[in-house]
C-alpha positions in Angstrom: 0.0 0.0 0.0 1.4 3.5 -0.9 1.9 5.5 2.3 0.2 8.7 3.1 3.7 10.3 3.1 4.2 9.1 -0.5 0.9 10.4 -1.6 1.8 13.8 -0.1 5.0 13.8 -2.2 2.9 12.9 -5.3 0.9 16.0 -4.7 4.0 18.2 -4.9 5.6 16.4 -7.8 2.5 16.5 -10.0 2.7 20.2 -9.8 6.4 20.3 -10.7 6.1 18.0 -13.8 2.9 18.8 -15.6 1.6 22.0 -16.5 2.3 22.8 -20.1 3.2 26.4 -20.8 4.7 28.4 -18.0 2.6 31.1 -16.2 4.6 33.9 -14.6 1.8 34.8 -12.2 2.4 33.6 -8.7 -0.4 31.4 -7.2 -1.2 32.7 -3.7 -3.0 29.9 -1.8 -5.6 30.6 0.9 -7.8 28.6 3.2 -10.5 28.7 0.5 -10.6 26.6 -2.7 -9.2 28.5 -5.7 -9.1 27.5 -9.4 -5.7 26.8 -10.8 -5.2 28.4 -14.2 -3.7 26.1 -16.9 0.1 26.1 -16.7 0.0 27.9 -13.4 2.9 26.7 -11.0 1.8 26.3 -7.4 3.7 26.0 -4.2 4.3 22.6 -2.6 2.2 21.3 0.2 -1.3 22.4 -1.0 -4.5 20.5 -0.9 -5.5 19.8 -4.5 -8.8 18.6 -5.9 -10.8 18.5 -9.2 -14.1 20.3 -9.1 -16.6 17.8 -10.5 -19.0 20.6 -11.5 -16.4 22.6 -13.6 -13.8 20.0 -14.3 -11.1 22.4 -13.2 -8.3 21.9 -10.7 -8.6 23.7 -7.4 -6.1 24.2 -4.5 -6.0 25.6 -0.9 -3.8 25.5 2.1 -3.9 22.3 4.1 -6.1 22.5 7.2 -4.4 21.9 10.5 -6.9 19.1 11.2 -6.2 17.5 7.8 -2.4 17.7 7.5 -0.2 15.0 5.9 -1.2 12.5 8.6 -4.8 12.6 7.3 -6.3 11.2 4.1 -5.1 12.9 1.0 -7.5 14.0 -1.7 -5.4 12.1 -4.2 -5.7 8.3 -4.6 -4.4 5.6 -6.9 -6.0 2.6 -8.5 -4.1 -0.6 -7.5 -1.8 -1.7 -10.3 -2.0 1.6 -12.2 0.5 4.4 -12.3 -0.4 8.0 -11.5 -0.5 10.2 -14.6 -0.5 13.9 -15.0 -3.8 15.0 -16.6 -2.1 17.5 -19.0 0.9 15.7 -20.5 0.5 12.0 -19.8 3.9 11.7 -18.1 4.3 9.2 -15.3 5.9 11.0 -12.3 7.4 9.5 -9.2 8.5 6.3 -10.8 10.9 5.2 -8.1 8.6 5.4 -5.1 7.5 1.7 -5.4 11.1 0.6 -5.2 11.7 2.8 -2.2 8.6 1.2 -0.5 9.9 -2.3 -1.2 13.3 -1.4 0.2 11.6 0.0 3.4 9.5 -3.1 3.8 12.6 -5.3 3.7 14.1 -3.4 6.5 11.2 -4.2 8.9 12.7 -6.3 11.8 11.7 -10.0 11.7 9.6 -11.4 14.6 10.4 -15.0 14.1 10.2 -17.1 17.2 13.5 -18.8 18.0 13.7 -21.7 20.4 16.7 -23.5 21.7 17.0 -27.2 21.0 15.6 -28.2 24.4 12.5 -26.1 24.1 12.0 -27.2 20.5 12.2 -30.9 21.5 9.6 -30.3 24.3 7.2 -28.7 21.9 7.6 -31.5 19.3 6.9 -34.1 22.0 3.4 -32.7 22.6 2.3 -33.0 19.0 2.4 -35.5 16.2 4.5 -34.8 13.2 2.8 -34.4 9.8 4.1 -37.8 8.7 2.6 -39.4 11.8 -0.8 -37.8 11.3 -0.8 -39.1 7.7 0.0 -42.6 8.8 -2.7 -42.6 11.5 -5.3 -41.4 8.9 -4.2 -44.1 6.5 -4.6 -46.8 9.2 -8.0 -45.4 10.3 -9.3 -45.1 6.8 -12.3 -47.3 6.3 -13.2 -48.9 3.0 -16.0 -46.9 1.4 -19.0 -49.2 0.6 -22.1 -48.5 -1.4 -25.6 -49.3 0.0 -25.6 -52.4 -2.3 -22.3 -53.7 -0.8 -23.7 -53.2 2.7 -26.9 -55.0 1.9 -25.0 -57.8 0.4 -23.0 -58.2 3.6 -26.1 -58.1 5.7 -27.7 -60.8 3.6 -24.6 -62.9 3.9 -24.7 -62.6 7.7 -28.4 -63.5 7.9 -27.7 -66.7 5.9 -24.8 -67.7 8.2 -27.0 -67.2 11.3 -29.9 -69.2 9.9 -27.6 -72.1 9.0 -25.4 -72.4 12.0 -26.8 -70.8 15.1 -29.9 -70.7 17.2 -31.5 -67.2 16.7 -33.0 -67.4 20.2 -29.6 -67.2 21.8 -29.0 -63.9 23.5 -25.9 -62.9 21.6 -27.3 -63.9 18.2 -30.6 -62.2 19.1 -28.8 -58.9 19.8 -26.9 -59.2 16.5 -30.1 -59.9 14.6 -31.7 -56.8 16.0 -28.8 -54.7 14.8 -29.0 -56.4 11.3 -32.7 -55.6 11.1 -32.1 -52.0 12.2 -29.5 -51.6 9.5 -31.7 -53.1 6.8 -34.7 -51.0 7.8 -32.5 -47.9 7.5 -31.4 -48.9 4.0 -34.8 -49.8 2.6 -36.3 -46.4 3.5 -34.9 -45.5 0.0 -37.0 -47.0 -2.7 -34.1 -48.1 -4.8 -32.7 -50.1 -1.8 -36.1 -51.5 -1.1 -36.4 -52.7 -4.7 -32.9 -54.3 -4.4 -34.1 -56.0 -1.2 -36.9 -57.6 -3.2 -34.6 -58.5 -6.1 -32.2 -60.2 -3.7 -35.1 -62.4 -2.5 -35.2 -60.6 0.8 -38.8 -61.7 1.5 -37.8 -65.4 1.0 -34.4 -65.3 2.7 -35.1 -62.9 5.6 -38.8 -62.1 6.2 -40.4 -65.5 6.0 -37.7 -67.3 8.0 -38.0 -64.6 10.7 -41.8 -64.9 10.9 -41.4 -68.7 11.5 -39.2 -68.1 14.6 -40.5 -68.7 18.1 -38.8 -65.5 19.3 -41.3 -62.7 19.2 -38.7 -60.0 18.7 -37.6 -61.5 15.4 -41.1 -61.7 14.1 -41.8 -58.1 15.2 -38.6 -56.8 13.5 -39.3 -58.7 10.3 -42.9 -57.2 10.1 -41.5 -53.7 10.7 -38.9 -54.2 8.0 -41.5 -55.5 5.6 -43.8 -52.6 6.2 -40.9 -50.2 5.5 -40.1 -52.1 2.2 -43.6 -51.7 0.8 -44.3 -48.2 2.0 -45.1 -46.0 -1.0 -43.3 -48.5 -3.2 -45.5 -50.0 -6.1 -42.9 -52.6 -7.1 -42.5 -53.9 -3.6 -46.3 -54.0 -3.1 -46.7 -56.1 -6.2 -43.9 -58.4 -5.2 -45.3 -59.0 -1.7 -48.8 -59.5 -3.1 -47.6 -62.0 -5.6 -45.9 -63.9 -2.7 -49.3 -64.1 -0.9 -48.0 -61.6 1.6 -51.4 -60.0 2.3 -53.0 -63.3 3.5 -49.9 -64.1 5.6 -50.1 -60.7 7.3 -53.8 -61.0 8.1 -53.2 -64.5 9.6 -50.3 -63.1 11.7 -52.5 -60.2 12.9 -55.4 -62.5 13.8 -53.4 -65.2 15.5 -50.8 -63.2 17.5 -51.3 -62.4 21.1 -48.4 -59.9 21.3 -49.5 -56.3 21.1 -46.3 -55.2 19.4 -46.6 -58.0 16.8 -50.2 -57.1 16.0 -49.2 -53.4 15.7 -46.2 -54.2 13.4 -48.5 -56.5 11.3 -51.1 -53.7 10.9 -48.3 -51.4 9.8 -47.1 -53.8 7.1 -50.7 -54.7 6.0 -51.8 -51.1 5.8 -48.7 -50.1 3.7 -49.5 -53.0 1.4 -53.1 -52.2 0.6 -53.1 -48.4 0.6 -52.8 -46.9 -2.9 -53.0 -50.4 -4.3 -56.6 -51.0 -5.5 -55.9 -54.4 -6.9 -54.8 -55.6 -3.5 -57.7 -53.9 -1.9 -60.1 -55.8 -4.1 -58.5 -59.2 -3.4 -57.7 -58.8 0.3 -60.4 -56.7 1.8 -63.1 -59.3 1.8 -65.8 -59.9 4.4 -63.6 -62.6 5.9 -60.7 -60.2 6.2 -62.8 -57.5 7.8 -64.0 -60.1 10.4 -60.4 -60.8 11.3 -59.7 -57.1 11.8 -62.9 -56.7 13.8 -61.8 -59.5 16.1 -58.8 -57.4 17.0 -61.1 -54.6 18.0 -62.7 -57.0 20.5 -59.4 -58.2 22.0 -58.2 -57.0 25.4 -55.1 -55.3 24.0 -53.7 -51.8 24.0 -56.2 -49.3 22.7 -53.7 -47.6 20.5 -53.4 -50.8 18.4 -57.2 -50.9 17.9 -57.2 -47.2 16.9 -54.8 -48.2 14.1 -57.6 -50.3 12.5 -60.1 -47.4 12.7 -57.6 -45.0 11.1 -56.6 -47.5 8.4 -60.2 -48.1 7.3 -60.9 -44.4 7.3 -57.8 -43.8 5.2 -58.8 -46.5 2.7 -62.3 -44.8 2.3 -60.7 -41.4 1.8 -58.3 -42.8 -0.9 -61.3 -44.5 -2.6 -63.4 -41.2 -2.6 -60.5 -39.2 -3.9 -59.9 -41.6 -6.8 -63.6 -41.5 -7.8 -64.2 -37.8 -7.3 -61.1 -35.9 -8.3 -60.9 -34.9 -12.0 -57.1 -35.2 -12.1 -57.1 -38.9 -11.4 -56.2 -41.2 -14.3 -59.3 -43.0 -15.6 -57.6 -46.4 -15.4 -56.9 -45.9 -11.7 -60.4 -44.6 -11.1 -61.8 -47.8 -12.6 -59.5 -50.0 -10.5 -60.8 -48.3 -7.3 -64.4 -48.5 -8.4 -63.9 -52.3 -9.0 -62.9 -52.7 -5.3 -66.5 -52.1 -4.2 -65.0 -50.8 -1.0 -68.0 -48.9 0.4 -70.5 -51.6 -0.5 -68.4 -54.2 1.3 -68.0 -52.0 4.4 -71.8 -51.6 4.4 -72.2 -55.3 4.0 -70.0 -56.1 7.1 -71.8 -53.3 9.0 -68.7 -51.3 9.7 -70.6 -48.2 10.7 -72.3 -50.1 13.5 -69.0 -51.7 14.5 -67.4 -48.2 14.7 -70.3 -47.0 16.9 -69.9 -50.0 19.2 -66.1 -49.4 19.3 -66.7 -45.9 20.6 -69.1 -47.1 23.2 -66.9 -50.0 24.5 -63.7 -47.9 24.6 -65.1 -44.7 26.1 -63.2 -44.8 29.4 -59.8 -45.4 27.6 -60.5 -42.6 25.1 -61.3 -40.1 27.9 -57.9 -40.9 29.5 -56.0 -40.2 26.3 -56.9 -37.0 24.5 -54.7 -37.7 21.5 -56.4 -41.1 20.9 -59.8 -39.5 21.2 -58.9 -36.8 18.8 -57.5 -39.4 16.4 -60.7 -41.6 16.6 -63.1 -38.7 16.2 -61.2 -37.2 13.3 -61.1 -40.6 11.5 -64.8 -41.3 12.0 -65.7 -37.8 11.0 -63.7 -38.1 7.8 -66.0 -40.9 6.6 -69.3 -39.6 7.9 -70.6 -38.0 4.7 -69.3 -40.7 2.3 -70.1 -43.8 4.3 -71.9 -43.7 7.7 -74.1 -40.6 7.9 -77.3 -42.5 7.4 -76.5 -45.0 10.1 -75.1 -42.6 12.7 -77.6 -39.7 12.2 -80.5 -42.1 13.1 -78.8 -43.4 16.2 -79.5 -41.4 19.3 -77.0 -43.5 21.3 -74.2 -42.4 19.0 -75.0 -38.8 19.7 -75.1 -39.5 23.4 -71.7 -41.2 23.3 -70.2 -38.2 21.6 -71.5 -35.8 24.1 -70.4 -37.9 27.0 -66.9 -38.0 25.6 -67.0 -34.2 25.0 -67.9 -33.5 28.7 -65.8 -36.3 30.2 -62.5 -35.0 28.6 -63.1 -31.6 30.1 -63.6 -33.1 33.5 -60.6 -35.3 33.1 -58.4 -32.4 32.1 -59.5 -30.3 35.1 -58.4 -33.1 37.4 -55.0 -33.7 35.8 -53.7 -30.6 34.0 -54.5 -26.9 34.4 -52.0 -25.5 31.9 -53.1 -23.0 29.3 -51.7 -25.1 26.5 -53.6 -28.2 27.7 -56.8 -26.2 28.0 -56.5 -25.0 24.4 -56.0 -28.6 23.2 -59.0 -29.9 25.1 -61.1 -27.0 23.6 -60.0 -28.0 20.1 -61.1 -31.6 20.7 -64.4 -30.5 22.1 -65.0 -28.2 19.1 -64.3 -31.1 16.8 -66.9 -33.3 18.6 -69.5 -30.5 18.6 -69.0 -29.9 14.9 -69.4 -33.7 14.4 -72.6 -33.7 16.3 -73.9 -30.7 14.4 -73.1 -32.3 11.0 -74.9 -35.5 12.0 -78.0 -34.2 13.7 -78.5 -30.8 12.2 -78.5 -28.7 15.3 -75.6 -27.4 17.4 -74.6 -28.8 20.7 -76.0 -27.0 23.8 -73.6 -26.0 26.5 -76.1 -27.0 29.2 -76.8 -30.4 27.7 -75.7 -33.4 29.8 
């Protein structure tokens, strides 16, 4: 960078070099800006500028507050020489060399240590060569998802052939293998590769035949992840009679987690897959699902069935009513006869009975109650309005739930956030009642 002292010299030398024809008149500088006539010599040490309005050079005495230690009115563009505006000559050519020479004379501040101190410092840290060697030794071989899956399949085969999966050590390893596979198959490409590698035959079916419940549960979770939003995997599982196997597992199991995992897999198989809906959702299949509603198991698992059936009805209605749906898909959904079959198995009455039988549990869990009411309300108009609107008992159940959750909240939680959530659930129930029976809920009722 050119020093301010150098720029000050530039100011003086510009005057001495440029100027064209000589002017004998002496320029007398004052504290006010004065125009410099062409060819007029001026004394050293003045403040010079170009008036942008007139294009003329002007000069004045340097202010005491803006002497040579302050910013000069002249500046240079990096990499460009400073030229006189009149004759194009380049003044002050040797200033850069002087600046370089001055910089070379700046004292060095290098840190110098004696041998003992230097050895002590080196002992605290690894050398560059040591660090490179450590990184080389720690470098792991980079594997693709396909390579990892191949290794996991190989390990599964080894376990099935040589060891008892029920052993504690093997069981722990299998849980890790299932977790790794489930992570991989979240990507559709990996899920398709799982199918292509015969993962259903080599991993899922052998696991479902084990006596250890954890293996069956993990295999059902893995299967549900494989077919989730994956048309190719859905078709592959359906062709392997997967739907019937899942329904049998859901019906026969007494383990809550296994039933839940089975519903997860079955729901992901039939949703958005009208051909599977038509083949699998028969009156017999519904009876198996309704049997689960009657079991003495965790209420959350039962709610999964209510939610699944409501989702299927909504998918069906969307396919038949939305104009942007492909006509082929629309016909496939229409061929399922979903609503007619649900009416045939009297699902609306079963849903009403479910609400009555599980009223105490729903009151204890606001989230479940919200889920159930939202699911039933979503199919009111398209499926169950006629049945529910003629049933005074159904209205009574809804109003009891509405009041009971308020009482339950008052006993357990007085927070403002909790109160807002309860009011939201109550509003949903009141709107549901109004939609069914044509008149609003009265605050003094019940």
